[in-house]
Phi, psi and omega in degrees: 000142173314133184299332177290322177288329174297318177297319178297320181296317177298320178297316181286329172302316181287325178298332187305310181296322178297315183290324178299329182266359189276154172291331181302310180277332174046058186301316182295320176294322178298317178293317184292318187271355180053051183291138177257199180297158178291149183305319182290334176286319176298322178296322182287320188256340178069209183291128181241004183304125179084353181279154175270118184239130177249129176251111178275142182054058192278349182055232186276003167088006181298314179294323177300309184291334175300322178289330174296321176297333178276000174107356180282158169264112196249149170230130175248141181229134179206153182274354183265114177301322180296318180294318180294321175300317179295319180297317179297322178294320179292327175298318178294313184293331181269358179072027185247014183301329183286347180239010186221139175226142179233135185236132178265113181195155172294134181300332177289350177242020188300313183300315177296316183296332182261014177065029179059028172291157174238161190227151177291326179224129167250130192230136176227125183253172195310134174087038184249309189295330185295343182271003185245134182282341188222106183287334180291319177297322177295314181296327176299319178293316179302313181300325180284341187261340179279125180288154172307129185085356181273177185230155174238130179235132178231131164233118186215172176297148179280133182297335175297313179297323181286347176276347182267155176292169184298337176275355174073013187248339181228151176285126183239329185237159177293144175282326188264161186290322188285073181204166175293147181293158171280128182255126184239127177242024182289153185270359182240178179235185185282353177261172174288142177188146175254002182253116180290148177286146173270311177277078190279322189293131172214159185237140177220156183228147175264152178224115179299155180302317180299319179297316183292311181297315181297321179297318179295317179296318180301330184256030165096004180263153178250123182289129177264313177195159172227132178234130175263137185246146178268027180213163174216172189272356179219169186280080184299322178233151185295337184272359180289155176240147182266104182282337170201172185306126177059038175219090184261135182215177180284150180296158177304136179090350179264140178304142180275146176229154178285129181239342173209169178214153174241148183216136174235132177225165181219161173251120179302150181300326181273003178076007182244000000 
């Protein structure tokens, strides 16, 4: 594995324990309240009962298991052994083991790791693409994993927002992929925590909307729609306000900017 991705994996292995204990993920509340998919995800994908759903870069598996609660037969894949162990434990604790499987593998090797199986829905949730240096290699895997007649759904950070500094006022990072990665040595993560990370260094890359959409089309998917949102699921900038749980946006009277986007694509039944 690329040494930069190895550094990312060590960073995410350490983040796992922090995230399990965080208010952001609220694992005990998630277990207690039997939370399912988010309303906007259900609106995008509709009824999933009985469908085969694959969640790429699933981390600790809460979003994966939410789809199991909605009736899907789910598989989660992530490169972090610590995260996959946590996801399997959460499947057991939530009583969803019979509808959930978790696989530890690099997303760039997903098709091989899954025995070239295909799925009715391939799903990617917020904060995934920025950890990958090459969006075309990722799209190649997505294209290989969506079954004929199946769908691909993505909700991720907006590349415009990721090009801005943390205060959101100046351009700090490249918008396009063909650039050196952003190197982060901060001791914290995007969740609440009082424990500093030891494996601090991580690398991230931006991918323009055109790059991402074109890569998916190149690998056999048909774009259905793209929606840009003026909110994101975490406090991307210090001046954002939380209008509801995990929905951060600009204060009233301030110009709106795109902070996340949703995308739905499909694979035609004839594969063309």
